[in-house]
C-alpha positions as CSV (number, residue, x, y, z in Angstrom):
1,X,-38.6,-29.1,-0.6
2,X,-39.4,-25.4,-1.3
3,X,-41.4,-25.3,1.9
4,X,-38.3,-26.5,3.8
5,X,-36.2,-23.8,2.2
6,X,-38.7,-21.1,3.1
7,X,-38.8,-22.4,6.7
8,X,-35.0,-22.2,6.8
9,X,-35.0,-18.7,5.4
10,X,-37.7,-17.6,7.9
11,X,-35.7,-19.1,10.8
12,X,-32.6,-17.3,9.5
13,X,-34.5,-14.0,9.3
14,X,-35.8,-14.5,12.9
15,X,-32.3,-15.2,14.1
16,X,-31.1,-12.0,12.5
17,X,-33.8,-10.0,14.2
18,X,-32.9,-11.5,17.5
19,X,-29.3,-10.7,16.9
20,X,-30.1,-7.1,16.0
21,X,-32.2,-6.8,19.2
22,X,-29.5,-8.3,21.3
23,X,-26.8,-6.0,19.9
24,X,-28.7,-3.1,21.4
25,X,-28.6,-4.6,24.9
26,X,-25.9,-3.9,27.4
27,X,-24.7,-5.8,30.6
28,X,-22.0,-5.1,33.1
29,X,-20.0,-7.8,34.9
30,X,-17.8,-7.0,37.9
31,X,-15.2,-8.6,40.1
32,X,-13.1,-7.6,43.1
33,X,-16.0,-6.0,44.9
34,X,-16.7,-3.8,41.9
35,X,-13.1,-2.7,41.3
36,X,-13.0,-4.4,37.9
37,X,-15.9,-3.9,35.5
38,X,-16.6,-5.1,32.0
39,X,-19.5,-3.8,29.9
40,X,-20.6,-6.0,27.0
41,X,-23.3,-5.8,24.4
42,X,-25.7,-8.6,23.5
43,X,-23.4,-9.5,20.6
44,X,-20.8,-10.5,23.1
45,X,-18.5,-7.6,22.3
46,X,-16.8,-5.7,25.2
47,X,-17.7,-2.1,24.9
48,X,-16.0,-0.9,28.0
49,X,-13.6,-1.8,30.8
50,X,-13.0,-0.1,34.1
51,X,-10.2,-0.9,36.6
52,X,-10.1,0.9,39.9
53,X,-6.9,2.9,40.3
54,X,-6.2,1.4,43.7
55,X,-5.3,-1.9,41.9
56,X,-2.7,-0.3,39.6
57,X,0.6,1.5,39.5
58,X,0.2,5.2,38.6
59,X,-0.4,5.7,34.8
60,X,-1.3,2.1,34.0
61,X,-5.1,2.4,34.1
62,X,-6.1,3.3,30.5
63,X,-3.5,1.0,28.9
64,X,-4.5,-2.0,31.1
65,X,-8.3,-1.3,30.5
66,X,-7.6,-1.4,26.7
67,X,-5.6,-4.6,27.0
68,X,-8.3,-6.3,29.0
69,X,-11.0,-5.2,26.5
70,X,-8.9,-6.5,23.6
71,X,-8.2,-9.8,25.4
72,X,-11.8,-10.5,26.2
73,X,-13.0,-9.6,22.7
74,X,-10.3,-11.9,21.3
75,X,-11.5,-14.8,23.5
76,X,-15.1,-14.2,22.5
77,X,-14.1,-14.2,18.8
78,X,-12.3,-17.5,19.2
79,X,-15.3,-19.0,20.9
80,X,-17.4,-18.0,17.9
81,X,-14.9,-19.7,15.6
82,X,-15.1,-22.9,17.7
83,X,-18.9,-22.7,17.6
84,X,-18.9,-22.3,13.9
85,X,-16.6,-25.4,13.5
86,X,-18.8,-27.5,15.8
87,X,-21.9,-26.4,13.8
88,X,-20.1,-27.3,10.5
89,X,-19.1,-30.7,11.9
90,X,-22.7,-31.4,13.0
91,X,-24.7,-29.7,10.2
92,X,-22.4,-29.4,7.2
93,X,-21.1,-26.2,5.7
94,X,-22.6,-23.6,8.0
95,X,-21.4,-20.0,8.4
96,X,-21.9,-18.0,11.6
97,X,-23.4,-14.6,10.8
98,X,-21.0,-11.7,11.5
99,X,-21.9,-10.2,14.8
100,X,-22.5,-6.5,15.0
101,X,-21.0,-4.6,17.8
């Protein structure tokens, strides 16, 4: 039994290391022929949003970029909650580790 607990702790430690490594990564997604761009780290947190001015009314760019960033981060957070619930249903009382970002 103690061997199983040690294996579980080792797996958890490895997952934490992978999570820390992933949080240092960065990717960029784009749409509209590059006119809308989202930068996200490996922890699935949006770190930047860029919207080409040609798509907007004057003065809307920064406000809309902030709103898009917040909306995507909100959606990702909700997906994490759903994943945690599914894991709980399948494996019992399981807590998703807090993602750094």
